C-alpha positions in Angstrom: 66.1 -34.8 -9.1 63.5 -32.2 -10.3 64.6 -30.5 -13.7 65.3 -26.8 -13.3 62.5 -25.8 -15.4 60.4 -27.4 -12.8 62.0 -25.7 -9.9 61.7 -22.4 -11.8 58.1 -22.8 -12.2 57.8 -23.3 -8.4 59.9 -20.2 -7.8 57.7 -18.1 -9.7 54.5 -19.6 -8.6 56.1 -18.6 -4.9 57.0 -15.2 -6.2 53.4 -14.4 -7.5 51.9 -15.5 -4.3 53.9 -12.8 -2.2 55.8 -15.9 -0.9 59.3 -14.2 -1.6 61.5 -15.9 0.8 60.3 -19.5 -0.8 60.9 -18.2 -4.2 64.3 -16.9 -3.0 65.1 -20.1 -1.4 64.2 -22.2 -4.8 65.9 -19.9 -7.0 69.4 -20.5 -5.1 69.1 -24.1 -5.4 68.7 -23.9 -9.1 71.8 -21.4 -9.3 73.8 -24.0 -7.2 73.1 -26.6 -9.9 73.0 -24.1 -12.9 75.0 -20.7 -12.0 74.1 -19.1 -15.4 70.3 -19.9 -14.8 69.1 -16.6 -16.3 65.6 -17.0 -15.3 66.7 -17.6 -11.6 69.1 -14.5 -11.8 66.5 -12.4 -12.8 63.7 -13.4 -10.3 66.4 -13.0 -7.2 67.2 -9.6 -8.5 63.6 -8.5 -8.7 63.2 -10.3 -5.3 65.9 -8.0 -3.9 64.8 -4.5 -5.9 61.3 -5.1 -4.3 62.9 -5.9 -0.8 65.0 -2.8 -0.8 68.5 -4.8 -1.5 69.4 -2.6 -4.5 72.9 -3.5 -4.7 72.1 -7.2 -4.3 69.4 -6.4 -7.5 72.0 -4.6 -9.3 74.4 -7.6 -8.9 72.3 -10.4 -9.9 70.7 -8.5 -12.7 74.0 -7.6 -14.0 74.8 -11.6 -14.0 72.0 -12.1 -15.7 72.8 -9.9 -18.6 76.2 -11.1 -19.0 74.7 -14.3 -19.8 71.9 -12.8 -22.2 72.3 -9.4 -22.9 69.6 -9.4 -25.5 66.5 -9.4 -22.7 64.4 -6.6 -22.5 62.9 -7.3 -19.4 66.1 -7.8 -17.3 67.3 -4.5 -18.8 63.8 -2.9 -17.7 64.3 -4.2 -14.1 68.0 -3.2 -13.9 67.2 0.1 -14.8 64.6 0.4 -11.8 67.1 -1.1 -9.4 69.7 1.5 -10.7 66.9 4.5 -10.2 66.3 3.5 -6.8 69.9 3.4 -5.9 70.3 6.7 -7.0 72.6 5.5 -10.5 70.2 7.6 -12.7 72.4 7.7 -16.1 73.1 3.9 -15.5 69.3 3.6 -15.3 68.8 5.7 -18.2 71.0 3.7 -20.4 69.3 0.3 -19.0 65.8 1.5 -20.3 67.0 2.9 -23.4 68.5 -1.0 -24.0 65.3 -2.5 -23.3 63.6 -0.2 -25.5 65.9 -1.2 -28.5 65.2 -4.8 -27.7 61.5 -4.1 -27.1 60.3 -0.6 -28.7 56.6 -1.2 -27.7 57.8 -1.7 -24.1 55.3 1.2 -22.3 56.4 0.2 -19.0 59.9 1.0 -20.3 58.7 4.3 -22.0 57.0 5.2 -18.5 59.8 4.7 -16.3 62.6 6.2 -18.8 60.3 9.6 -18.1 60.2 9.1 -14.4 64.4 9.4 -14.7 64.5 11.8 -17.3 61.9 13.9 -15.1 64.1 13.4 -11.9 67.3 14.5 -13.9 65.1 17.9 -14.8 64.5 17.1 -18.2 60.6 17.4 -18.1 60.2 18.2 -21.7 61.8 14.5 -22.6 59.9 13.0 -20.2 56.6 14.1 -21.6 57.6 12.6 -24.9 58.3 9.5 -22.8 55.0 9.3 -21.1 53.1 10.2 -24.0 54.7 7.2 -26.1 53.7 4.8 -23.3 50.0 6.1 -23.5 50.1 5.6 -27.0 51.3 2.0 -26.7 48.9 1.6 -23.6 45.8 3.9 -23.5 44.5 2.7 -20.4 47.7 3.3 -18.5 46.7 5.2 -15.5 50.2 5.7 -14.0 51.4 7.0 -17.3 48.6 9.7 -17.4 49.8 10.5 -13.6 53.3 10.9 -14.5 52.8 12.7 -17.6 50.5 15.3 -15.2 53.4 15.9 -13.2 55.8 16.5 -15.8 53.3 19.1 -17.2 53.0 20.5 -13.7 56.5 21.2 -13.7 56.3 22.9 -17.1 53.7 25.3 -15.8 51.3 23.4 -18.3 48.4 23.6 -15.8 45.6 22.9 -18.0 47.1 19.8 -19.8 48.2 18.4 -16.4 44.7 18.8 -14.9 43.3 16.9 -17.7 45.9 14.1 -17.2 45.3 13.8 -13.3 41.6 13.6 -14.3 42.0 10.9 -16.9 44.3 8.8 -14.3 41.5 9.0 -11.9 38.8 8.1 -14.4 41.1 4.8 -15.0 42.1 4.6 -11.3 39.3 6.4 -8.9 41.0 5.1 -5.9 44.4 6.8 -6.6 44.9 9.3 -3.8 48.1 10.6 -5.0 46.3 11.6 -8.5 43.8 13.4 -6.5 46.2 15.3 -4.6 48.1 16.5 -7.3 44.8 17.4 -9.2 44.1 19.4 -6.3 47.5 21.2 -6.4 47.3 22.1 -9.9 43.6 23.5 -9.5 44.9 25.6 -6.3 47.9 26.8 -8.9 45.0 27.8 -11.3 43.1 30.1 -8.6 40.2 27.1 -8.9 40.2 27.1 -5.1 36.8 25.4 -4.6 37.8 22.7 -7.0 41.0 22.3 -5.4 39.3 21.9 -2.1 36.8 19.3 -3.6 39.5 17.3 -4.5 41.5 17.4 -1.2 38.4 16.4 0.7 38.1 13.3 -1.8 41.4 12.2 -1.1 41.3 12.5 2.5 38.2 10.3 2.5 40.0 7.7 0.7 42.8 8.3 3.7 41.6 10.6 6.3 44.8 10.0 8.4 47.5 11.4 5.9 48.9 14.3 7.4 50.0 16.0 4.2 46.6 15.5 2.9 45.3 17.9 5.6 48.2 19.9 5.2 47.6 20.4 1.2 43.9 21.4 2.2 45.1 23.9 4.4 47.2 25.6 1.7 44.3 25.8 -0.8 42.3 27.4 2.2 45.0 29.7 2.8 44.7 30.3 -1.0 41.1 31.1 -0.8 42.0 33.6 2.2 39.7 31.0 4.3 42.7 31.1 7.0 40.1 30.0 9.8 39.8 26.7 8.0 43.5 26.7 7.4 44.5 26.9 10.7 42.2 23.8 11.3 43.4 21.7 8.7 47.2 22.6 9.5 46.6 21.6 13.3 45.0 18.6 12.2 48.1 17.6 10.0 50.4 18.3 13.2 47.7 16.0 15.3 48.5 13.2 12.8 52.4 14.1 12.6 53.8 16.3 14.9 57.1 15.8 13.5 56.0 17.5 10.4 57.7 20.5 9.8 55.8 22.0 7.0 52.6 21.5 8.6 54.0 23.8 11.5 55.4 26.2 9.1 52.0 26.4 7.2 50.2 26.8 10.3 52.3 29.6 11.1 51.6 31.3 8.0 47.9 30.9 8.4 48.1 32.4 11.7 50.3 35.2 10.7 47.5 35.8 8.2 45.3 36.0 10.8 47.4 38.9 12.6 48.4 36.3 15.4 51.9 37.1 14.6 53.1 35.7 17.9 51.5 32.5 17.7 53.0 32.3 14.1 56.2 32.8 15.9 55.9 30.0 17.6 55.3 27.6 14.8 58.2 28.7 13.0 60.5 27.9 15.8 58.7 24.5 16.1 59.5 24.0 11.9 62.9 25.0 12.5 63.5 22.9 15.8 62.2 19.7 13.2 64.1 20.7 10.4 67.0 23.1 11.2 68.2 23.9 7.6 64.4 24.9 6.7 65.0 28.2 5.0 61.5 28.7 4.0 60.6 28.7 8.2 63.8 30.9 9.0 62.4 33.1 6.4 59.2 33.5 7.6 60.3 33.6 11.4 62.3 36.9 10.1 59.5 38.3 8.5 57.2 37.9 11.7 59.8 39.0 13.9 60.2 42.1 11.8 56.4 42.4 12.3 56.8 42.7 15.9 59.4 45.0 16.1 62.4 42.4 16.9 64.7 43.6 14.6 67.7 42.4 15.5 66.3 39.0 15.7 64.5 39.3 12.2 68.2 40.0 10.7 69.6 36.9 12.2 66.8 34.7 11.3 66.5 36.3 7.6 70.4 36.0 7.4 70.5 32.1 8.2 67.6 31.8 5.6 69.9 33.4 3.1 72.8 31.4 3.9 70.7 28.1 3.4 69.2 29.4 0.0 71.4 31.8 -1.4 69.2 32.1 -4.5 66.2 33.4 -3.3 65.6 36.8 -4.3 62.6 37.0 -1.9 64.8 36.3 1.1 67.3 38.8 0.3 64.7 41.4 -0.2 63.3 40.6 3.5 66.5 40.8 4.6 67.2 44.3 3.4 63.9 45.5 4.4 65.0 44.7 8.0 68.2 45.6 7.5 66.8 49.2 6.7 64.6 49.0 9.4 67.7 48.5 11.9 69.4 51.2 10.0 72.0 49.3 8.3 71.2 51.6 5.2 74.0 50.5 2.7 73.7 46.9 3.5 70.0 47.1 3.0 70.7 49.0 -0.6 72.7 46.2 -1.5 70.5 43.5 -0.5 67.9 44.8 -2.6 70.1 45.2 -5.8 71.5 41.7 -5.0 67.9 40.4 -5.2 67.5 42.2 -8.3 70.5 40.8 -9.7 68.9 37.1 -9.3 65.4 38.4 -10.6 65.1 42.0 -12.4 61.3 41.6 -12.7 60.6 41.8 -9.1 58.3 44.8 -9.2 57.9 44.7 -5.0 61.7 44.7 -4.7 61.8 47.6 -7.2 59.3 49.3 -5.3 61.5 48.8 -1.9 64.4 50.2 -3.3 62.8 53.1 -4.7 61.6 53.8 -1.1 64.9 53.4 0.0 66.5 55.7 -2.9 64.1 58.3 -1.9 64.8 57.9 1.8 68.7 58.6 0.8 67.4 61.5 -1.2 67.6 60.5 -4.7 64.3 61.9 -5.7 65.2 61.5 -9.7 66.1 57.6 -9.6 63.5 57.5 -6.7 60.4 58.0 -8.8 61.8 56.6 -11.8 62.0 53.4 -9.8 58.6 53.7 -7.9 56.8 53.6 -11.6 57.3 49.6 -11.0 54.4 49.9 -8.0 51.7 49.1 -10.6 53.2 45.5 -11.0 53.8 45.0 -7.4 50.4 43.6 -6.8 49.5 46.3 -3.5 47.9 48.6 -6.3 45.4 48.5 -9.3 46.4 50.3 -12.4 43.6 52.6 -13.7 42.8 51.8 -16.9 41.9 54.7 -19.4 41.7 54.5 -23.2 43.0 58.0 -23.1 47.2 57.7 -22.9 49.3 58.5 -19.7 50.7 61.8 -19.9 54.5 62.1 -20.2 54.6 65.7 -19.1 53.8 67.4 -22.9 52.1 70.6 -23.3 48.6 70.5 -22.5 47.8 73.6 -24.6 43.8 73.2 -25.4 43.9 69.8 -23.8 42.2 68.4 -20.4 44.2 66.3 -18.3 42.7 64.1 -15.5 45.0 63.8 -12.2 43.9 60.7 -9.8 44.4 60.1 -6.3 45.7 56.5 -5.7 46.9 55.9 -2.3 46.0 57.0 1.1 44.6 60.7 2.2 48.1 61.6 3.5 49.1 60.9 0.0 46.5 62.9 -1.9 47.2 65.8 0.7 51.1 65.8 -0.1 51.2 65.5 -3.7 47.9 67.8 -4.5 50.8 70.4 -4.4 51.4 69.5 -8.2 48.1 70.7 -9.6 49.3 74.1 -10.1 52.4 73.0 -12.0 50.3 70.6 -14.2 47.9 73.8 -14.9 50.9 75.8 -15.8 51.4 73.8 -18.9 48.4 75.3 -20.5 45.5 72.7 -20.2 42.3 72.0 -18.0 43.1 69.9 -14.5 40.0 67.6 -13.7 41.2 66.2 -10.2 39.8 63.0 -9.0 39.9 62.2 -5.3 38.7 60.4 -2.5 35.3 61.9 -1.7 35.8 62.4 1.9 38.6 65.4 0.7 36.0 66.9 -1.3 35.6 69.9 0.6 39.1 70.3 1.7 40.6 69.9 -1.7 38.2 72.9 -2.9 40.9 75.2 -1.7 43.4 73.7 -3.8 45.1 75.8 -6.6 45.3 74.7 -10.1 42.2 72.4 -10.2 39.4 73.4 -12.5 37.1 70.5 -11.8 37.0 68.2 -8.7 35.5 64.7 -9.0 34.9 62.1 -6.2 36.3 58.4 -6.9 33.7 56.4 -8.4 31.6 59.2 -9.9 31.5 60.0 -13.9 34.1 61.9 -15.1 34.1 64.5 -17.5 35.8 63.7 -21.1 39.7 64.2 -20.7 42.6 63.8 -23.2 45.2 62.6 -20.7 45.4 61.1 -17.4 48.3 60.6 -14.5 48.4 58.9 -11.2 49.1 61.5 -8.5 52.1 60.0 -7.4 53.5 59.8 -10.8 54.3 63.7 -11.0 56.9 64.0 -9.1 58.8 61.9 -11.6 57.5 63.9 -14.5 58.4 67.0 -13.4 62.0 65.7 -12.5 61.8 66.3 -9.0 65.0 66.9 -6.9 65.1 68.1 -3.4 66.1 71.7 -4.6 62.6 71.6 -6.8 60.1 70.7 -4.6 56.9 72.7 -4.9 56.9 73.6 -1.2 55.2 77.1 -1.1 52.6 77.0 1.3 50.0 77.4 2.3 48.4 75.7 -0.4 45.4 73.8 1.3 43.1 76.3 3.6 40.5 75.8 6.3 37.0 76.7 6.1 36.6 80.2 7.2 33.3 79.7 8.9 34.6 76.6 10.7 37.6 78.6 11.6 35.0 81.2 13.7 33.2 78.2 14.9 36.2 76.6 16.5 37.5 80.0 17.8 34.5 79.9 19.9 34.3 76.6 21.1 38.0 76.8 22.3 37.7 80.2 23.6 38.4 79.0 27.4 41.3 76.7 26.5 44.0 79.2 27.4 48.0 79.4 26.9 49.8 78.3 24.3 47.7 75.9 22.7 49.2 72.8 21.1 47.3 70.2 19.0 48.4 66.5 19.4 48.0 63.4 17.5 49.9 60.2 18.4 48.0 57.3 16.3 48.0 56.5 12.7 46.2 54.1 10.7 48.9 52.3 9.2 49.6 48.4 9.1 50.7 46.7 12.1 54.2 46.8 11.7 54.2 50.4 10.5 51.9 51.4 13.7 54.5 49.7 16.2 56.9 51.6 14.8 55.4 54.9 14.3 52.6 55.3 16.9 53.6 57.2 20.2 52.1 56.1 23.5 49.9 59.0 25.0 51.8 58.9 28.1 54.7 60.6 26.1 53.3 64.0 26.1 53.1 63.7 30.0 56.2 66.1 30.0 54.5 68.8 27.7 51.1 68.6 29.7 53.1 69.6 32.9 54.8 72.7 31.4 53.0 75.9 32.6 51.1 77.9 30.2 50.5 74.7 27.8 47.3 73.3 26.6 47.4 70.6 24.8 44.1 69.4 22.4 43.7 66.2 21.1 43.7 66.0 17.1 43.2 62.2 17.5 40.1 60.8 15.3 39.5 57.1 15.0 41.4 54.5 16.5 43.8 55.9 19.2 40.8 58.2 20.9 40.0 55.4 23.3 43.6 56.1 25.0 41.9 59.2 26.0 39.7 57.4 28.4 42.3 55.3 29.6 44.6 58.4 31.0 41.8 59.6 32.6 42.5 62.7 34.6 46.4 61.9 34.3 46.8 64.1 31.6 44.9 67.3 31.3 44.1 66.9 27.5 41.6 69.0 25.7 39.1 66.6 23.8 37.0 68.9 21.2 34.7 66.1 20.9 33.3 63.0 18.8 31.5 65.3 16.2 35.1 66.5 14.8 35.2 65.9 11.1 31.7 64.2 10.8 29.7 66.4 9.2 31.6 68.6 6.6 34.3 66.1 5.5 37.2 64.8 6.3 40.0 67.2 8.1 37.6 70.1 7.5 37.1 70.5 11.4 40.5 69.5 12.2 42.1 72.4 9.7 39.9 75.0 11.3 41.0 73.7 15.0 44.6 73.9 13.9 44.3 77.5 12.3 43.0 78.3 16.1 46.4 76.7 17.5 49.9 77.8 18.1 51.4 74.4 16.8 50.8 70.7 16.3 52.8 67.9 17.5 52.3 64.6 15.7 53.7 61.2 15.1 53.8 60.4 11.1 50.4 60.5 10.0 47.8 62.3 7.7 47.6 65.1 10.5 51.3 65.9 9.6 50.7 66.6 6.4 47.5 68.7 6.8 49.2 70.8 9.2 52.5 71.1 6.6 49.9 72.3 3.6 47.8 74.6 5.7 51.4 76.3 7.0 50.7 75.7 10.5 54.0 74.9 12.6 53.9 71.2 13.2 56.5 69.0 15.0 56.6 65.4 13.7 57.9 62.6 15.9 59.7 60.0 13.8 60.8 56.4 14.6 64.7 55.5 14.1 64.3 54.6 10.5 61.3 56.7 8.9 59.2 56.8 6.0 60.8 57.5 2.9 59.6 61.1 2.7 61.1 62.3 6.0 65.1 61.6 4.6 67.5 61.1 6.8 69.5 63.4 9.1 67.9 66.5 9.2 65.5 68.7 11.2 63.5 70.0 8.6 61.6 69.0 5.5 62.0 70.5 2.0 58.0 69.3 1.7 56.6 71.4 4.4 58.7 74.9 5.3 56.7 75.1 8.8 57.9 71.5 9.5 60.6 70.7 12.2 61.5 66.9 12.7 62.4 64.9 16.0 63.9 61.5 15.5 64.3 58.6 17.5 68.4 57.7 18.2 67.4 54.1 19.1 64.8 52.1 17.8 61.6 52.2 20.0 63.1 55.1 22.2 60.4 57.7 22.3 61.6 59.1 25.8 64.6 60.8 23.8 62.5 62.2 21.2 60.0 64.0 23.9 63.2 65.1 25.9 64.2 67.2 22.8 60.5 68.0 22.0 60.3 68.9 25.8 63.0 71.4 25.6 62.2 72.9 22.3 58.7 73.7 23.2 60.0 75.1 26.9 62.5 77.3 25.0 59.7 78.6 22.3 57.2 79.4 25.2 59.9 81.1 27.3 61.1 83.3 24.0 57.4 84.2 23.7 56.5 85.3 27.0 
């Protein structure tokens, strides 16, 4: 009969050749004769580990260690089996014992690092990988693992260098190329990231995950068309990849294709019902298209699945606010900030809600976070920001920062600044230069981008309410504070001389984003009840988007169109202001036209959505910002008919009283 050593050599030969069944059979024969043969138990354990039979592997390797507790190789393989079985603490103990017996065991250092990394001990894992590399400088896998740990620690430059070195040692490692691409993308090196992903795809063109990662890199580059193609390819390769469906939804949403995006998010959720990110994205998209109740439901589900996500809580709060659940929305913003106090966007949203509720002092204080929210770029000047101190003998630069309507609303603060004794330079959007020449408190008017005169202090325009500790009672609301050009008023009086009766200027469409437009814009047909009132003439004040609706209604609505030349030759709002001065009143949606009419002191009625912009407050028919303004509010989201019934009644009463 053959000796055990001879049989063991046969078993090892079979094992090395990948003939595991023969190797296992020979080992079993050896153990039948010599039950305590450590090498046979070891080989059986490794075979069981490699074939996914982790419990069998752990038992066999454990028997080997009982016979010989001083074998580093057996401890190492026992650690591998325990790790795969999810018994991480025991795996750590085995790797450490292997290293006690064999301190220069590079593979044991590497695998100990893997378990520590999985346990969240990335710093300790880094030390293990570095030791493995010291012992084995050409150890490509250790470089790869070190890159993973450094990426987790946000040490992106070092992580990228590790992946590059790993690829120098093993150019065919597609995982290293993918992870290098991910790090480069995190660094904002999008072109390099895309190149790395393309290299990985050339090595493995049918891996859905690689195409999906390439799509994410294109998204970060804002090349959403390419991103969509990549995510679609990932889905073609693996239709069950919930991440790819979710990522495709994001790329489509970035293209403004919200309905298609919603279908993608629903597909992701169908594949993975507990996918918090997909539920959250679905809620955001549903809010975008005005399906507020559904949005709230999706975001509530996302919050249950991921209760520690401040982003989800914040988006839920926004949807709750849109649905009129104001107190719950406020609580949601505060809960989000409790999780992450430095979320500038959440602080800005809380500021808007605080202002909506009428708390001007706290609202304006919180609004200073807007510069950190990522939507606005704070101006960088050598001169200090003004904090409200005396300006005697000094010059201050006030600079517009957002939309034209905001500039029209807040230029009212210039006289207050002027009253503190200094010289006021006002920098505004160039289209408004002519209109704002009539504003008080300004010594020098400059267009954005033009050379500035010297100054000592500066202040963004929308910081002034906070500097002056504005409350609802102290809003500077003397009107008019802007004035139409006299010559243009005479010009438009002549052009409108044939428009008889009670003249009402109307505006129905703004320039806000998709969601805001969906909320604020009014179907032109809503004005039909006013057009049918006797003695009423409607004059369009609509410029830009929305004017096409005049042609669509055709002869159905008798609306006077002043023409395409309005505000083209004299500057923004110059003709519109002159037209307003020849009207009896203005009725408008929430647009800059409302601010212009209010600033001119023209009677203006504003039709507001169910939950309006912060500046219109809640549950009141007047505006502390504009004394000649009257507010009409939706009682139910999306319901303009009720609003226009009230407006119709009000106009009829007004014209009847005047007749």
